[in-house]
FIBATOR-736118 format. One record per residue (C-alpha): residue number from 0; x negated, y, z. Coordinates in Angstrom, 1 decimal. Layout:
! FIBATOR-736118
ATOM pos      X      Y      Z
ATOM NUM      X      Y      Z
...
END
This chain:
! FIBATOR-736118
ATOM pos      X      Y      Z
ATOM   0  -90.8  159.3   44.6
ATOM   1  -92.3  158.7   41.3
ATOM   2  -93.2  155.5   39.3
ATOM   3  -96.6  154.1   40.2
ATOM   4  -99.1  152.1   38.2
ATOM   5 -101.8  150.5   40.3
ATOM   6 -104.7  148.2   39.5
ATOM   7 -105.8  146.4   42.7
ATOM   8 -109.0  144.8   44.0
ATOM   9 -108.6  141.9   44.3
ATOM  10 -105.7  141.2   42.1
ATOM  11 -104.2  138.7   44.6
ATOM  12 -103.8  137.8   48.2
ATOM  13 -106.7  136.8   50.4
ATOM  14 -105.3  134.1   52.7
ATOM  15 -108.8  132.7   53.3
ATOM  16 -109.7  136.0   55.0
ATOM  17 -106.9  135.9   57.6
ATOM  18 -107.7  135.3   61.2
ATOM  19 -105.5  135.1   64.3
ATOM  20 -106.3  136.3   67.8
ATOM  21 -104.9  136.1   71.3
ATOM  22 -103.7  133.3   73.7
ATOM  23 -100.7  132.6   71.5
ATOM  24 -103.0  131.1   68.9
ATOM  25 -102.3  127.8   70.8
ATOM  26  -99.0  127.8   69.0
ATOM  27 -100.6  127.7   65.5
ATOM  28 -100.8  124.7   63.3
ATOM  29 -104.1  122.9   63.9
ATOM  30 -103.7  120.7   60.8
ATOM  31 -104.0  123.6   58.3
ATOM  32 -107.2  125.4   59.4
ATOM  33 -107.5  127.1   56.0
ATOM  34 -104.5  129.3   56.9
ATOM  35 -104.6  129.2   60.7
ATOM  36 -108.1  130.4   61.6
ATOM  37 -108.8  131.7   65.1
ATOM  38 -111.2  134.6   65.2
ATOM  39 -113.6  136.1   67.8
ATOM  40 -111.8  138.6   70.0
ATOM  41 -114.8  140.9   70.1
ATOM  42 -114.7  141.2   66.3
ATOM  43 -111.1  142.1   66.5
ATOM  44 -111.6  144.8   69.1
ATOM  45 -114.5  146.4   67.2
ATOM  46 -112.7  146.5   63.9
ATOM  47 -109.5  147.7   65.6
ATOM  48 -111.4  150.7   67.0
ATOM  49 -112.9  151.4   63.6
ATOM  50 -109.4  151.6   62.0
ATOM  51 -107.6  153.7   64.6
ATOM  52 -106.9  157.3   63.7
ATOM  53 -108.2  160.5   65.2
ATOM  54 -107.0  161.2   68.7
ATOM  55 -106.9  157.5   69.6
ATOM  56 -110.5  156.6   69.6
ATOM  57 -113.4  159.0   70.1
ATOM  58 -116.9  158.8   68.6
ATOM  59 -115.9  156.9   65.5
ATOM  60 -115.5  157.9   61.9
ATOM  61 -111.9  159.0   61.7
ATOM  62 -109.3  158.0   59.1
ATOM  63 -106.0  159.9   58.6
ATOM  64 -102.8  158.0   58.0
ATOM  65  -99.5  159.0   56.5
ATOM  66  -96.3  159.2   58.5
ATOM  67  -95.5  155.8   60.1
ATOM  68  -93.0  153.7   58.2
ATOM  69  -90.5  152.2   60.6
ATOM  70  -88.1  149.4   59.7
ATOM  71  -86.4  146.5   61.3
ATOM  72  -86.1  143.1   59.8
ATOM  73  -84.7  139.9   61.3
ATOM  74  -84.4  141.6   64.7
ATOM  75  -88.1  142.6   64.7
ATOM  76  -89.1  146.3   64.7
ATOM  77  -92.1  147.1   62.6
ATOM  78  -94.2  150.3   62.4
ATOM  79  -96.6  150.4   59.4
ATOM  80  -99.5  152.9   59.1
ATOM  81 -101.2  153.3   55.7
ATOM  82 -103.5  155.9   54.3
ATOM  83 -102.4  155.2   50.7
ATOM  84  -99.2  156.8   49.3
ATOM  85  -99.0  154.0   46.6
ATOM  86  -98.6  151.4   49.4
ATOM  87  -96.2  153.6   51.2
ATOM  88  -93.9  153.6   48.2
ATOM  89  -94.3  149.8   47.9
ATOM  90  -93.2  149.4   51.6
ATOM  91  -90.2  151.7   50.9
ATOM  92  -89.3  149.5   47.9
ATOM  93  -89.5  146.3   49.9
ATOM  94  -88.0  147.3   53.3
ATOM  95  -85.3  149.6   54.5
ATOM  96  -87.5  152.3   56.0
ATOM  97  -85.8  154.7   58.5
ATOM  98  -86.6  158.3   57.7
ATOM  99  -84.8  159.9   60.6
ATOM 100  -86.6  161.0   63.7
ATOM 101  -86.0  158.2   66.2
ATOM 102  -88.1  159.7   69.0
ATOM 103  -88.2  156.7   71.3
ATOM 104  -88.7  154.1   68.5
ATOM 105  -90.7  151.3   70.1
ATOM 106  -92.0  148.8   67.5
ATOM 107  -92.4  145.1   68.3
ATOM 108  -95.2  144.9   65.8
ATOM 109  -97.6  147.5   64.4
ATOM 110  -99.5  147.1   61.1
ATOM 111 -102.6  149.2   60.4
ATOM 112 -103.4  149.3   56.7
ATOM 113 -106.5  151.1   55.2
ATOM 114 -107.8  151.2   51.7
ATOM 115 -110.7  153.5   52.4
ATOM 116 -112.8  151.4   54.8
ATOM 117 -115.7  149.8   53.1
ATOM 118 -116.1  146.1   54.0
ATOM 119 -117.8  143.3   52.0
ATOM 120 -114.6  141.2   51.9
ATOM 121 -110.9  141.7   52.6
ATOM 122 -110.0  141.7   56.3
ATOM 123 -106.6  140.5   57.6
ATOM 124 -106.5  140.3   61.4
ATOM 125 -103.4  139.3   63.3
ATOM 126 -103.4  139.7   67.1
ATOM 127 -100.5  137.6   68.4
ATOM 128 -100.6  139.0   72.0
ATOM 129 -101.1  142.7   71.1
ATOM 130  -98.6  142.2   68.2
ATOM 131 -100.8  144.1   65.9
ATOM 132 -102.1  143.5   62.3
ATOM 133 -105.1  145.0   60.6
ATOM 134 -105.5  145.0   56.8
ATOM 135 -108.6  146.5   55.1
ATOM 136 -110.9  145.8   52.1
ATOM 137 -108.0  145.1   49.7
ATOM 138 -105.7  147.2   47.7
ATOM 139 -103.4  144.3   46.7
ATOM 140  -99.8  145.3   47.5
ATOM 141  -98.7  141.9   48.5
ATOM 142 -100.8  141.8   51.7
ATOM 143  -98.4  144.1   53.6
ATOM 144  -95.4  142.2   52.3
ATOM 145  -96.7  138.8   53.2
ATOM 146  -98.2  140.1   56.4
ATOM 147  -94.7  141.0   57.5
ATOM 148  -93.4  137.6   56.4
ATOM 149  -96.2  135.8   58.3
ATOM 150  -95.3  137.6   61.5
ATOM 151  -91.6  136.9   61.0
ATOM 152  -92.4  133.2   60.3
ATOM 153  -94.3  133.0   63.6
ATOM 154  -91.7  134.8   65.7
ATOM 155  -88.3  133.5   64.5
ATOM 156  -88.6  129.8   65.3
ATOM 157  -88.9  130.7   68.9
ATOM 158  -85.3  131.8   68.7
ATOM 159  -84.0  128.9   66.6
ATOM 160  -84.0  130.9   63.4
ATOM 161  -85.6  129.4   60.2
ATOM 162  -87.8  131.7   58.1
ATOM 163  -87.8  130.6   54.5
ATOM 164  -90.0  131.3   51.5
ATOM 165  -87.1  131.0   49.1
ATOM 166  -84.7  132.9   46.9
ATOM 167  -80.9  133.0   47.5
ATOM 168  -77.8  133.7   45.5
ATOM 169  -74.0  133.3   45.6
ATOM 170  -72.0  131.7   42.8
ATOM 171  -68.4  130.5   42.6
ATOM 172  -67.8  131.2   46.3
ATOM 173  -70.9  129.2   47.4
ATOM 174  -74.1  130.4   49.0
ATOM 175  -77.3  128.8   47.6
ATOM 176  -81.0  128.7   48.4
ATOM 177  -83.8  127.9   46.0
ATOM 178  -87.3  126.8   47.2
ATOM 179  -90.2  126.6   44.9
ATOM 180  -93.9  127.4   44.5
ATOM 181  -95.3  129.8   41.9
ATOM 182  -94.7  128.6   38.4
ATOM 183  -91.7  126.4   39.2
ATOM 184  -89.2  129.0   38.0
ATOM 185  -87.7  130.2   41.3
ATOM 186  -87.4  133.8   40.2
ATOM 187  -86.2  133.1   36.7
ATOM 188  -83.5  130.6   37.9
ATOM 189  -82.2  132.7   40.8
ATOM 190  -81.9  135.8   38.6
ATOM 191  -79.4  134.1   36.3
ATOM 192  -76.9  136.8   35.2
ATOM 193  -74.1  134.6   36.5
ATOM 194  -75.5  134.6   40.0
ATOM 195  -75.2  137.3   42.6
ATOM 196  -78.7  137.8   44.1
ATOM 197  -79.3  137.8   47.9
ATOM 198  -83.1  138.0   47.7
ATOM 199  -85.8  136.7   45.4
ATOM 200  -88.5  135.5   47.9
ATOM 201  -87.9  135.6   51.6
ATOM 202  -84.8  134.8   53.7
ATOM 203  -83.9  133.7   57.2
ATOM 204  -81.3  131.2   58.3
ATOM 205  -79.8  132.1   61.7
ATOM 206  -76.8  130.8   63.7
ATOM 207  -74.3  132.8   61.6
ATOM 208  -75.7  132.2   58.1
ATOM 209  -78.3  133.7   55.8
ATOM 210  -79.9  137.1   56.3
ATOM 211  -82.3  139.1   54.2
ATOM 212  -85.9  139.6   55.4
ATOM 213  -86.7  142.1   52.5
ATOM 214  -84.5  144.6   50.7
ATOM 215  -86.7  144.7   47.6
ATOM 216  -88.0  142.6   44.8
ATOM 217  -91.6  141.7   43.8
ATOM 218  -91.3  139.9   40.5
ATOM 219  -94.0  138.7   38.2
ATOM 220  -94.0  140.6   34.9
ATOM 221  -95.8  138.0   32.7
ATOM 222  -93.4  136.7   30.1
ATOM 223  -90.6  139.1   31.2
ATOM 224  -88.0  139.5   28.5
ATOM 225  -84.4  140.6   28.2
ATOM 226  -83.5  137.2   26.8
ATOM 227  -84.9  135.0   29.6
ATOM 228  -84.9  137.4   32.6
ATOM 229  -82.0  139.8   31.9
ATOM 230  -81.3  140.6   35.5
ATOM 231  -84.9  141.4   36.3
ATOM 232  -85.4  143.3   33.0
ATOM 233  -82.4  145.5   33.7
ATOM 234  -83.4  146.1   37.3
ATOM 235  -86.9  147.2   36.1
ATOM 236  -85.4  149.6   33.6
ATOM 237  -83.1  151.2   36.2
ATOM 238  -86.0  151.5   38.7
ATOM 239  -88.1  153.2   36.1
ATOM 240  -85.2  155.7   35.5
ATOM 241  -84.9  156.3   39.3
ATOM 242  -88.7  156.7   39.6
ATOM 243  -89.2  154.0   42.2
ATOM 244  -90.9  151.4   40.1
ATOM 245  -94.3  150.1   41.2
ATOM 246  -96.3  148.4   38.4
ATOM 247  -99.1  146.3   39.8
ATOM 248 -102.1  144.9   37.7
ATOM 249 -100.5  145.1   34.2
ATOM 250 -102.2  142.8   31.8
ATOM 251 -103.4  140.2   34.3
ATOM 252 -101.7  136.8   35.0
ATOM 253 -100.6  137.9   38.5
ATOM 254  -99.1  141.2   37.3
ATOM 255  -96.0  142.2   39.3
ATOM 256  -93.2  144.7   39.5
ATOM 257  -91.7  146.1   42.7
ATOM 258  -88.3  147.7   42.9
ATOM 259  -85.5  148.1   45.5
ATOM 260  -82.8  145.4   45.6
ATOM 261  -80.3  148.1   44.9
ATOM 262  -81.6  148.2   41.3
ATOM 263  -80.4  144.7   40.7
ATOM 264  -76.9  144.8   39.2
ATOM 265  -74.3  143.1   41.5
ATOM 266  -77.0  142.1   44.1
ATOM 267  -75.8  141.7   47.7
ATOM 268  -76.0  144.6   50.1
ATOM 269  -78.2  144.1   53.2
ATOM 270  -75.0  144.6   55.3
ATOM 271  -73.1  141.8   53.6
ATOM 272  -72.2  138.9   55.8
ATOM 273  -73.7  135.8   54.1
ATOM 274  -72.5  132.3   55.0
ATOM 275  -74.5  129.2   55.7
ATOM 276  -75.7  127.7   52.4
ATOM 277  -73.6  125.2   50.6
ATOM 278  -76.4  124.0   48.4
ATOM 279  -80.2  124.0   48.6
ATOM 280  -82.5  123.4   45.6
ATOM 281  -86.1  122.3   45.8
ATOM 282  -87.9  123.1   42.6
ATOM 283  -91.0  121.2   41.4
ATOM 284  -92.9  121.4   38.2
ATOM 285  -93.6  117.7   37.6
ATOM 286  -96.2  117.7   34.9
ATOM 287  -96.4  113.9   34.8
ATOM 288  -92.8  113.4   33.7
ATOM 289  -91.9  111.1   36.5
ATOM 290  -89.0  112.9   38.2
ATOM 291  -85.5  113.3   36.6
ATOM 292  -84.2  116.7   35.7
ATOM 293  -82.1  116.9   38.8
ATOM 294  -81.3  114.6   41.7
ATOM 295  -79.3  114.8   44.9
ATOM 296  -81.5  113.9   48.0
ATOM 297  -80.8  113.2   51.6
ATOM 298  -82.4  112.5   55.0
ATOM 299  -86.1  111.5   55.0
ATOM 300  -86.5  112.5   51.4
ATOM 301  -85.5  116.1   52.1
ATOM 302  -87.9  116.2   55.0
ATOM 303  -90.7  114.6   53.0
ATOM 304  -90.3  117.1   50.1
ATOM 305  -90.1  120.1   52.3
ATOM 306  -93.0  119.2   54.5
ATOM 307  -95.2  118.6   51.4
ATOM 308  -94.0  121.3   49.0
ATOM 309  -95.0  119.3   46.0
ATOM 310  -95.6  120.6   42.5
ATOM 311  -98.3  120.1   39.9
ATOM 312 -100.5  122.2   37.7
ATOM 313 -101.1  121.7   34.0
ATOM 314 -104.7  121.6   32.5
ATOM 315 -105.9  125.0   31.6
ATOM 316 -103.4  127.0   33.6
ATOM 317 -106.0  127.7   36.4
ATOM 318 -109.7  128.1   36.3
ATOM 319 -111.4  124.7   36.9
ATOM 320 -108.2  122.7   36.2
ATOM 321 -108.9  120.3   33.3
ATOM 322 -106.3  117.6   34.1
ATOM 323 -102.8  117.3   35.6
ATOM 324 -103.2  118.1   39.3
ATOM 325 -100.8  117.5   42.1
ATOM 326 -100.7  120.4   44.5
ATOM 327  -99.0  120.8   47.9
ATOM 328  -97.9  123.7   50.0
ATOM 329  -96.0  122.7   53.1
ATOM 330  -92.6  124.4   53.6
ATOM 331  -93.0  125.8   50.1
ATOM 332  -95.2  128.5   51.6
ATOM 333  -98.1  127.2   53.6
ATOM 334 -100.1  130.4   53.8
ATOM 335  -97.2  132.3   55.5
ATOM 336  -95.9  129.6   57.9
ATOM 337  -98.5  129.5   60.8
ATOM 338  -96.6  127.2   63.2
ATOM 339  -96.8  123.4   62.9
ATOM 340  -95.0  122.2   59.9
ATOM 341  -92.7  120.0   61.9
ATOM 342  -91.3  123.0   63.7
ATOM 343  -90.0  124.4   60.5
ATOM 344  -88.8  121.0   59.1
ATOM 345  -87.0  120.2   62.3
ATOM 346  -85.1  123.5   62.1
ATOM 347  -84.3  122.9   58.5
ATOM 348  -82.9  119.4   59.1
ATOM 349  -80.9  120.5   62.1
ATOM 350  -79.3  123.3   60.0
ATOM 351  -78.6  121.1   57.0
ATOM 352  -76.9  118.5   59.3
ATOM 353  -74.9  121.1   61.2
ATOM 354  -73.6  122.8   58.1
ATOM 355  -73.2  119.7   55.8
ATOM 356  -75.4  121.2   53.1
ATOM 357  -76.1  119.5   49.7
ATOM 358  -79.7  119.3   48.8
ATOM 359  -81.1  118.8   45.2
ATOM 360  -84.5  118.2   43.7
ATOM 361  -84.9  120.0   40.4
ATOM 362  -87.7  119.1   38.0
ATOM 363  -88.5  122.3   36.0
ATOM 364  -91.5  120.5   34.5
ATOM 365  -91.9  117.7   32.0
ATOM 366  -89.6  115.0   30.7
ATOM 367  -91.3  111.6   30.2
ATOM 368  -91.3  112.4   26.4
ATOM 369  -93.9  115.1   27.1
ATOM 370  -91.6  118.0   26.4
ATOM 371  -90.7  120.5   29.1
ATOM 372  -87.1  120.5   30.3
ATOM 373  -85.5  123.5   28.7
ATOM 374  -84.4  126.6   30.7
ATOM 375  -80.8  126.1   29.4
ATOM 376  -80.8  122.5   30.7
ATOM 377  -82.1  123.5   34.1
ATOM 378  -79.7  126.4   34.5
ATOM 379  -76.8  124.2   33.5
ATOM 380  -78.0  121.4   35.9
ATOM 381  -77.9  123.8   38.8
ATOM 382  -74.4  125.1   38.0
ATOM 383  -73.2  121.5   37.5
ATOM 384  -74.6  120.6   40.9
ATOM 385  -72.9  123.6   42.5
ATOM 386  -69.6  122.6   40.8
ATOM 387  -70.0  119.1   42.3
ATOM 388  -69.2  117.5   38.9
ATOM 389  -71.8  114.8   39.3
ATOM 390  -72.4  111.3   37.8
ATOM 391  -75.5  109.8   39.5
ATOM 392  -77.7  106.8   39.5
ATOM 393  -79.7  105.7   42.5
ATOM 394  -83.5  105.3   42.3
ATOM 395  -85.3  104.2   45.4
ATOM 396  -88.9  103.6   46.6
ATOM 397  -90.3  103.0   50.0
ATOM 398  -90.6  106.7   50.8
ATOM 399  -88.4  108.5   48.2
ATOM 400  -84.7  108.1   47.4
ATOM 401  -83.1  110.0   44.5
ATOM 402  -79.5  110.1   43.3
ATOM 403  -80.2  111.2   39.8
ATOM 404  -77.7  113.1   37.8
ATOM 405  -76.8  111.4   34.5
ATOM 406  -74.8  114.0   32.6
ATOM 407  -74.9  117.8   32.4
ATOM 408  -72.5  119.4   30.0
ATOM 409  -73.5  118.3   26.5
ATOM 410  -76.9  116.8   27.6
ATOM 411  -77.1  113.0   27.6
ATOM 412  -78.6  110.8   30.2
ATOM 413  -81.7  110.2   28.0
ATOM 414  -82.4  114.0   28.2
ATOM 415  -82.2  114.1   32.0
ATOM 416  -83.7  110.8   33.0
ATOM 417  -87.3  109.4   32.5
ATOM 418  -87.6  106.8   29.7
ATOM 419  -87.2  103.2   30.9
ATOM 420  -86.4  104.5   34.5
ATOM 421  -85.1  101.0   35.4
ATOM 422  -88.3   99.2   34.4
ATOM 423  -91.2   98.1   36.5
ATOM 424  -93.7  100.4   35.0
ATOM 425  -91.6  103.5   35.8
ATOM 426  -90.9  102.2   39.4
ATOM 427  -94.7  101.8   39.9
ATOM 428  -95.3  105.5   38.8
ATOM 429  -92.6  106.8   41.1
ATOM 430  -94.0  104.6   44.0
ATOM 431  -97.5  106.1   43.4
ATOM 432  -96.1  109.6   43.6
ATOM 433  -94.1  108.8   46.7
ATOM 434  -97.1  107.4   48.5
ATOM 435  -99.1  110.5   47.6
ATOM 436  -96.4  112.6   49.2
ATOM 437  -96.2  110.4   52.3
ATOM 438 -100.0  110.5   52.7
ATOM 439 -100.1  114.3   52.5
ATOM 440  -97.2  114.5   55.1
ATOM 441  -99.0  112.1   57.4
ATOM 442 -102.1  114.3   57.3
ATOM 443 -100.1  117.2   58.7
ATOM 444  -98.9  115.2   61.8
END
């Protein structure tokens, strides 16, 4: 292989262009139509014929595909056909592709991916009965990656396995998970040099513990430095030397780097046996300065935060955003979790209860003073929580209960807690936020 630099069109995923087909669409979440659209079966059949290669369909323009990429993840066998060698290398970075001749390899799911077909808009079709996915009209690398994850997220709950849009790491003999939307610091925090990385984006929780869905990394390159992201920085350097680095859309806000997990120093091997998590961290960028730096949470608060996937966006960070805006992505990955939200949250709560997991809410956003919590404070907070050296204070509203950590190493309570957190004005702000979360959760039921 050789290093690849690709500029894609578009420069991001196209979740609004995904459609599902087949009788199994009755298992999709009806409360999130944006991400769970059901398409016309005739449209699927026509486009499927258009994509199929020579020898399968006669009388159509023929497209040639590269050798199929076969891999198994989470007990599901995939076969990926692409016409584009750049996407082939990306798939090889992200999954353990089997290069041997398996002869009788029978895939559970087949993905057809074509960058040559001319269509006005990206097409992502998923046939749940035929177990087939079609991707065209886009060269963005993440469509294949998230296509696989969306399929896994549909299939695994049937078997009592929880698919998770999260990172994972081990530290001081504990296994830890970290959920968070884009911009909350999930990749930065989980790539702490003191941690041993399991995976940076997608994992599954089965009856025996945690398992990898991917065996590669797909990290944002914006702001990447040796000082703040040493683990990623070193992995990228090694991947470049080994000539398996994929650079996507350099110079744009969503620029990314793809490399095999083996490039990450001290990362876990896919064959490693990984225990059930000891600690789970929900990350949120609270731009309003309402939430403490870190709080232990339990019961209904865990479910509420998972089902809503709350974070916020600062003015000017996205086009059209001119004020602090609360955003929600159920399960911390709504576009990739097609089943009803409660199916995923029920599985999460069962597994937390069965394995006596600790759960924490980490605010990587703003202190009430208007200053952002420092990366050093957040990293130390997480390590303090893992070490169980906690002094907490209880803050409660009708829908939200927080056991807020008061001291982290040399940081004082005033640097961790919102100002006047015991006063009526603060309680009112927290209550307003909690009601906003509850309202969003109710809309999903």
